[in-house]
C-alpha positions as CSV (number, residue, x, y, z in Angstrom):
1,M,0.0,0.0,0.0
2,R,1.1,3.6,-0.7
3,I,-0.4,6.8,0.7
4,K,0.1,10.1,-1.0
5,A,-1.1,13.7,-0.6
6,V,-3.7,15.1,-2.9
7,T,-1.6,17.7,-4.8
8,D,-2.7,17.7,-8.5
9,A,-5.7,17.2,-10.8
10,A,-5.1,13.4,-11.1
11,T,-5.0,12.7,-7.3
12,T,-7.9,15.2,-6.7
13,R,-10.0,13.3,-9.3
14,A,-9.1,9.9,-7.9
15,W,-9.9,11.2,-4.3
16,M,-13.3,12.5,-5.4
17,R,-14.2,9.4,-7.4
18,L,-13.3,6.7,-4.8
19,P,-16.8,6.5,-3.2
20,W,-18.2,5.2,-6.4
21,A,-16.0,2.1,-6.0
22,I,-16.8,1.7,-2.3
23,Y,-20.6,1.9,-2.7
24,A,-20.8,0.2,-6.1
25,N,-23.1,-2.5,-4.8
26,D,-25.1,-0.4,-2.3
27,A,-28.5,0.6,-3.8
28,N,-29.2,3.0,-0.9
29,W,-26.2,5.2,-1.4
30,I,-26.6,8.6,-2.9
31,P,-23.4,10.5,-3.6
32,H,-22.6,13.9,-2.1
33,L,-22.6,16.6,-4.7
34,K,-19.2,17.0,-6.2
35,Q,-19.7,20.8,-6.0
36,D,-20.5,20.7,-2.2
37,V,-17.3,18.7,-1.5
38,E,-15.1,20.8,-3.7
39,K,-16.2,23.9,-1.9
40,V,-15.0,22.6,1.4
41,F,-11.4,22.4,0.1
42,D,-11.4,25.6,-1.9
43,P,-9.6,28.4,0.0
44,K,-11.4,31.0,-2.1
45,R,-14.8,29.7,-0.9
46,N,-14.0,28.3,2.6
47,K,-13.0,31.2,4.9
48,L,-11.7,28.7,7.5
49,F,-8.5,28.5,5.4
50,K,-7.6,32.0,6.4
51,D,-6.4,30.9,9.8
52,G,-6.9,27.2,9.5
53,A,-5.6,24.4,7.4
54,A,-6.7,21.2,5.6
55,E,-4.9,18.3,3.8
56,R,-6.1,15.3,1.9
57,W,-4.6,11.9,1.2
58,L,-5.2,9.0,-1.1
59,L,-4.4,5.4,-0.4
60,E,-3.5,3.0,-3.2
61,D,-2.9,-0.7,-3.3
62,D,0.2,-2.3,-4.8
63,Q,-1.3,-2.0,-8.3
64,G,-1.9,1.7,-7.9
65,R,-5.7,1.4,-7.5
66,P,-7.3,3.8,-5.0
67,I,-8.6,1.9,-1.9
68,G,-8.9,4.7,0.7
69,R,-9.0,8.4,1.4
70,I,-9.1,10.8,4.3
71,A,-8.9,14.5,5.0
72,A,-7.6,16.3,8.1
73,F,-8.2,19.9,9.1
74,I,-7.7,22.4,11.9
75,N,-10.7,24.7,12.4
76,P,-9.4,27.9,13.9
77,K,-12.8,28.6,15.5
78,T,-13.0,25.4,17.5
79,S,-9.5,23.8,17.8
80,A,-8.6,25.7,20.9
81,T,-12.0,25.5,22.7
82,E,-11.5,22.0,24.0
83,K,-9.5,20.8,27.0
84,Q,-6.8,19.8,24.5
85,P,-6.2,21.3,21.1
86,T,-8.4,19.2,18.8
87,G,-8.4,18.9,15.0
88,G,-10.6,16.9,12.8
89,I,-10.7,14.2,10.2
90,G,-13.4,13.6,7.6
91,F,-14.4,12.4,4.2
92,F,-13.1,9.0,5.2
93,E,-13.6,6.1,2.7
94,C,-11.9,2.8,2.8
95,I,-12.1,-0.9,1.8
96,D,-12.8,-3.3,4.6
97,D,-9.1,-3.6,5.8
98,Q,-8.0,-2.5,9.2
99,H,-4.4,-2.0,8.1
100,A,-5.5,0.3,5.3
101,A,-7.7,2.3,7.7
102,D,-4.8,2.5,10.2
103,L,-2.5,4.0,7.6
104,L,-5.1,6.7,6.8
105,F,-5.7,7.5,10.5
106,D,-2.0,7.5,11.3
107,T,-1.3,9.9,8.5
108,A,-4.0,12.3,9.6
109,R,-2.9,12.0,13.2
110,E,0.7,12.7,12.4
111,W,-0.2,15.8,10.3
112,L,-2.4,17.2,13.1
113,S,0.2,16.4,15.8
114,S,2.9,18.2,13.9
115,R,0.6,21.3,14.0
116,G,0.1,21.2,17.8
117,M,-3.1,19.2,18.0
118,M,-3.5,16.7,20.8
119,A,-6.7,15.0,19.7
120,M,-8.9,14.5,16.6
121,D,-12.6,14.3,16.1
122,G,-14.2,12.4,13.3
123,P,-15.6,12.0,10.9
124,I,-16.5,15.7,10.8
125,N,-16.5,18.6,8.3
126,F,-14.1,21.4,7.7
127,G,-17.1,23.7,8.2
128,E,-20.6,23.7,9.8
129,K,-22.1,20.7,11.6
130,N,-25.1,20.4,9.3
131,M,-23.0,18.9,6.5
132,F,-20.7,15.8,6.4
133,W,-20.7,15.2,10.1
134,G,-20.7,11.9,11.9
135,L,-20.5,8.2,11.2
136,L,-23.5,6.1,10.5
137,I,-23.9,3.4,13.2
138,D,-27.6,2.4,13.0
139,N,-30.1,2.1,10.2
140,F,-28.3,1.2,7.0
141,T,-31.5,0.6,5.0
142,D,-33.0,4.1,4.7
143,P,-31.4,6.3,2.0
144,P,-29.3,9.2,3.3
145,I,-30.7,12.7,3.5
146,Y,-28.9,15.6,1.8
147,G,-25.5,16.5,3.2
148,V,-25.5,13.6,5.7
149,N,-22.8,10.9,5.7
150,Y,-23.7,7.4,4.7
151,D,-21.3,4.6,5.5
152,P,-20.9,0.8,5.3
153,P,-21.5,-1.0,8.6
154,Y,-17.8,-2.0,8.9
155,Y,-16.6,1.6,9.2
156,Q,-17.6,1.6,12.9
157,R,-15.3,-1.4,13.5
158,L,-12.4,0.4,11.6
159,F,-12.8,3.5,13.8
160,E,-13.2,1.7,17.1
161,T,-10.4,-0.8,16.5
162,Y,-8.0,2.0,15.8
163,G,-8.9,3.5,19.2
164,F,-11.5,6.1,18.5
165,R,-14.1,6.4,21.2
166,E,-17.7,7.7,21.0
167,Y,-17.7,11.4,21.9
168,Y,-21.5,11.7,21.3
169,K,-24.3,10.2,19.4
170,Q,-26.3,12.1,16.8
171,L,-29.9,11.2,16.8
172,F,-32.1,11.7,13.7
173,F,-35.9,11.8,14.2
174,K,-38.7,11.2,11.7
175,R,-42.3,12.1,12.0
176,S,-45.0,10.8,9.7
177,M,-47.4,13.5,8.6
178,S,-50.2,11.0,8.8
179,V,-49.9,11.2,12.6
180,R,-52.3,13.8,13.8
181,A,-51.2,16.3,16.4
182,Q,-52.0,15.4,20.0
183,P,-54.9,17.3,21.8
184,I,-52.4,19.0,24.1
185,F,-50.8,20.6,21.0
186,W,-54.1,21.8,19.9
187,R,-54.8,23.4,23.2
188,K,-51.5,25.3,23.1
189,F,-52.1,26.2,19.5
190,N,-55.5,27.6,20.4
191,Q,-54.1,29.5,23.4
192,L,-51.5,31.2,21.2
193,K,-54.0,32.0,18.5
194,A,-56.2,33.7,21.1
195,D,-53.3,35.7,22.6
196,P,-52.7,38.9,20.7
197,E,-49.1,39.0,21.8
198,F,-48.3,35.8,19.8
199,R,-48.4,35.1,16.0
200,I,-47.7,31.9,14.1
201,R,-46.7,32.4,10.5
202,D,-44.7,31.0,7.6
203,A,-42.1,32.8,5.5
204,K,-44.2,33.9,2.6
205,G,-43.6,37.5,1.7
206,R,-40.4,37.9,3.7
207,S,-37.3,39.2,2.1
208,V,-34.0,37.4,2.3
209,E,-32.8,40.1,4.7
210,Q,-35.8,39.8,6.9
211,L,-35.5,36.0,7.1
212,A,-31.8,36.3,8.0
213,E,-32.6,38.6,10.9
214,D,-35.5,36.4,12.0
215,F,-33.2,33.4,11.9
216,R,-30.4,35.1,13.8
217,T,-32.7,36.4,16.5
218,V,-34.1,33.0,17.4
219,Y,-30.8,31.1,17.0
220,N,-28.9,33.4,19.4
221,A,-31.7,33.2,21.9
222,A,-32.2,29.4,21.7
223,W,-28.6,28.1,21.6
224,V,-27.1,30.3,24.3
225,D,-26.6,27.3,26.6
226,H,-24.7,25.2,24.1
227,D,-21.1,24.3,24.5
228,N,-18.7,26.8,22.8
229,F,-21.7,28.9,21.7
230,K,-20.9,32.1,19.9
231,P,-23.6,34.5,18.8
232,M,-24.4,34.4,15.1
233,E,-23.5,37.6,13.2
234,Q,-25.8,39.2,10.6
235,A,-23.4,38.4,7.7
236,A,-23.4,34.7,8.7
237,A,-27.2,34.5,8.9
238,L,-27.5,36.2,5.5
239,K,-25.1,33.7,4.0
240,I,-27.2,30.8,5.3
241,I,-30.5,32.1,4.0
242,K,-29.0,33.0,0.6
243,A,-27.7,29.4,0.3
244,M,-31.2,28.1,1.2
245,K,-33.0,30.4,-1.2
246,P,-32.8,28.4,-4.4
247,V,-34.5,25.3,-2.8
248,M,-36.6,27.1,-0.2
249,D,-40.3,26.5,0.1
250,P,-41.6,29.4,2.2
251,R,-44.7,27.4,3.3
252,I,-42.5,25.1,5.4
253,L,-40.6,27.7,7.3
254,I,-42.6,28.3,10.4
255,W,-42.1,31.0,13.0
256,V,-43.6,32.1,16.3
257,D,-43.5,35.8,17.1
258,H,-44.0,37.4,20.5
259,K,-44.8,41.1,20.4
260,D,-43.6,41.1,16.8
261,K,-40.2,39.5,17.8
262,P,-39.4,36.0,16.6
263,V,-39.0,33.6,19.5
264,A,-39.2,30.2,17.8
265,F,-38.8,28.5,14.4
266,Y,-39.2,25.2,12.7
267,I,-37.3,25.5,9.5
268,S,-37.6,22.8,6.9
269,L,-36.5,22.3,3.3
270,P,-37.6,19.9,0.6
271,E,-35.5,16.7,1.0
272,L,-33.1,17.3,-1.8
273,N,-31.7,13.8,-2.0
274,E,-35.0,12.7,-3.4
275,I,-33.9,14.7,-6.5
276,F,-30.2,14.4,-6.2
277,R,-30.4,10.6,-6.4
278,Y,-30.9,11.3,-10.2
279,V,-27.9,13.5,-10.8
280,N,-25.1,11.0,-9.8
281,G,-23.3,13.5,-7.5
282,D,-22.7,16.2,-10.2
283,L,-24.9,19.3,-10.4
284,N,-23.5,20.3,-13.8
285,W,-25.7,21.6,-16.6
286,L,-27.4,18.2,-17.1
287,G,-27.7,17.8,-13.3
288,K,-29.3,21.2,-13.0
289,L,-31.8,20.3,-15.8
290,K,-32.7,17.1,-13.9
291,F,-33.0,19.0,-10.7
292,L,-35.4,21.6,-12.2
293,W,-37.5,18.8,-13.9
294,H,-38.0,16.9,-10.7
295,K,-38.6,20.0,-8.7
296,W,-41.4,21.0,-11.2
297,R,-42.8,17.4,-11.1
298,G,-43.1,17.5,-7.3
299,T,-40.8,14.5,-6.9
300,V,-40.0,15.4,-3.3
301,K,-42.4,14.0,-0.7
302,T,-40.3,14.4,2.4
303,M,-39.3,17.6,4.1
304,T,-36.2,17.8,6.2
305,G,-36.3,19.9,9.4
306,I,-32.9,21.5,9.3
307,V,-33.2,23.5,12.5
308,F,-35.7,23.7,15.3
309,G,-35.3,26.2,18.1
310,V,-37.2,28.1,20.9
311,A,-35.7,31.1,22.7
312,K,-34.6,30.0,26.2
313,E,-37.2,32.1,28.0
314,F,-40.0,30.4,26.0
315,Q,-38.9,26.8,26.2
316,G,-41.2,24.4,27.9
317,K,-44.3,26.5,27.1
318,G,-45.6,24.4,24.2
319,L,-44.5,26.5,21.3
320,E,-43.2,23.4,19.6
321,G,-46.6,21.7,19.6
322,A,-48.3,24.9,18.3
323,M,-45.9,24.9,15.3
324,I,-46.8,21.3,14.6
325,V,-50.5,22.1,14.6
326,H,-49.8,25.0,12.3
327,A,-47.9,22.7,9.9
328,E,-50.8,20.2,10.1
329,Q,-53.2,22.9,9.0
330,T,-51.1,24.5,6.3
331,I,-48.9,21.8,5.0
332,V,-50.2,18.3,5.8
333,D,-53.7,18.8,4.7
334,T,-52.4,19.9,1.2
335,G,-50.8,16.5,0.7
336,I,-47.7,17.9,-0.8
337,Y,-45.3,16.3,1.8
338,R,-45.8,12.9,3.5
339,D,-43.0,12.8,6.1
340,T,-40.7,15.1,7.9
341,V,-37.1,14.3,9.0
342,L,-35.4,16.3,11.7
343,T,-31.7,17.1,11.5
344,W,-29.6,15.5,14.1
345,I,-29.7,16.2,17.8
346,G,-26.8,15.3,20.1
347,D,-27.4,12.8,22.9
348,F,-26.0,15.5,25.1
349,N,-29.1,17.6,24.6
350,P,-31.9,15.8,26.5
351,R,-34.2,18.8,26.4
352,M,-34.4,18.8,22.6
353,I,-34.7,15.0,22.5
354,K,-37.7,15.2,24.8
355,V,-39.2,17.8,22.6
356,C,-38.9,15.5,19.6
357,Q,-40.4,12.6,21.5
358,N,-43.3,14.8,22.7
359,L,-44.0,15.6,19.0
360,D,-44.4,11.9,18.3
361,A,-41.2,11.8,16.3
362,V,-39.2,8.5,16.3
363,N,-35.4,8.2,16.5
364,Y,-35.0,6.3,13.2
365,R,-31.3,6.7,12.5
366,T,-28.2,7.2,14.7
367,M,-24.7,8.5,13.9
368,A,-21.7,9.1,16.1
369,T,-18.9,11.6,16.4
370,Y,-15.8,10.0,17.6
371,R,-12.7,11.4,19.4
372,Y,-9.2,10.1,19.5
373,L,-6.7,11.4,22.2
374,F,-3.1,11.3,21.0
375,D,-2.0,10.6,24.6
376,R,-3.4,7.2,25.1
377,N,-3.1,7.5,28.8
378,A,-5.1,10.7,29.1
379,P,-8.6,10.4,30.6
380,F,-11.4,10.3,28.0
381,E,-14.5,12.4,28.6
382,R,-17.7,12.4,26.5
383,H,-19.3,15.6,25.4
384,P,-20.9,17.3,28.4
385,V,-24.6,17.2,28.8
386,I,-26.4,20.4,28.3
387,D,-28.2,21.5,31.6
388,K,-31.8,20.3,31.6
389,K,-32.9,23.4,33.5
């Protein structure tokens, strides 16, 4: 076996194409979009390169055939926020061979160690946690949702045999729209509708700038207790909303306002992988035509809840259930969407897990974020649990 850095067009192409060999016989696999992955490693489009760093490697067998790949990165926003400087690995793909996997992990570890890191998390993204984050450890039969990793079952063994330990689980919840909202949700919905200080609405008629400010307001008020939380700035919120705009359905972006100030949201997007399964991982001109065709046809029948939040002072007051009833009235009864999938919630967040369970959502898929401490004698600690209060 031989491992080499990705440094030119040939190694970049081989690194990008390897998943097609790994998943050749897996009918559930839907490739990540080539353009999404390329953007992660483009210093012109990924601002983390300004103070951070990333490197990629390709593993070949004795005949020069690609059999594994990995990336390692140092995120300047998070690497120094842990008890020990912590880097990341991601975009791991490998044949079912522990020696091959160990070569990949060793190479990434040595690169990170030489740059002052003392631990590595993986598989994660050189970017936000809503994309390319975690290893699939339960439910290998449902197709993956957009931007979420999908892995063969043996990857868990490769990680854990090397010495990675579970830092936290990532729980995905699904709710069938055929399940009617519980009576308690209706009571809360009717209470809010009768209270002139509250309003439940969608995003129709809102400008990109207004949506960005609505998003930022709720996000900063809802995530304040999270580990390493930093308030979202206006520019970051605007970037997120602009990225969502081409695929956004304003009917499935739900907000609760209190005295005209947004205090809760339930933001969903059409599940793009129900279209992207037809573009073979490339949103080139042909892929874009296919995307527009399937979007027009109404191919998507699942909506993915990408973020769900309630301002801290309004948590536990039933706003979640009120938004579910609003969705039932304005979305479910139209028959456009059949199911909703919620983006992952860490097992360190019991409050939000309870919210999902109360909404009759089922934990249907589990992923894991692993951590490897370079000092093998150092005590290992899982991600701290967010205070339930």
